[in-house]
N, C-alpha and C positions, 0 to 999 in steps of 0.2 A: 444451584452454580452461578454462577454468575456469570453479565452477559459485558459482553466487553461492545465498540461503535468502531470503523475501523472507515477515518475520514479522508479522504481519495483522494491526491492530487496529484496531475500531470504536469506538468509544463505551469501556463499559469491558473490554470483552470480546478478548483477544488470540490467536489461532492462529498456532502455529510451524509455520512450513516446515521437515522435515528430511528434505522430501525436493531439495529446489531443483534449481535449473534449471542446463542447459553452457551457456552464452554466449559470445559473439568473447569480448567484456569491459565495463569498467562505464559504458561509453554503451549499450550494449543495455542491461542492469543496466534503466540509469535511464530506457531506452524503455519497456522491460517491464515500470515501477514506475507510470510512467503509465497505458499503458494496464490497467493489474487498478486502476487508483481510479479511469479511465471505468465501469469492468463494477463495481465497487463503488454506485459512484453511479445509476448502472441497475434496483441492487436493493434504493436504499432504500425505507423504506417512507411511503408517501405524506403519513402522516400527522405524520413526524419536520418539526420547524419547525427544528430544529436536528444536521448530523450533520456532524463528524469523524473522519476516514479518514486513518490512517495506512500505511502501508508500513515498516520499518527492514530492508535490503539487509546482510546478511551473507558474508564471503567462505568459504570453509571450513575456516581454520581458527576461525572464529566471532566474528571481527573486522568493530566496526562498521564500515557503509562512509559508507554517507547513508540519510538520511530524506523519502521523501517524504511528501506531507501535502495535504491534502481539505475544506476547511471550504466547506460547503451549509450553508443559515443562506436562512431565508425568515422576511424578518422587514416587518411591516404599517407601511401607513405612513399611515394614520388610525387 
């Protein structure tokens, strides 16, 4: 089974994944990225008005396969 690497960017901070995860394929990697973005959102500071969270997924050769992105924004209405 292939190994996928999930590099995480939260704002300007990049955390590279040097370990990776063995998953059955690209669909599982997409589900894992979605799950990780949800977990990142749960840990967001309550004072932030806007957060951009991105996960870039690479294969074993280092080829970028896809980017999963989540924008969380609190927008005052008055």
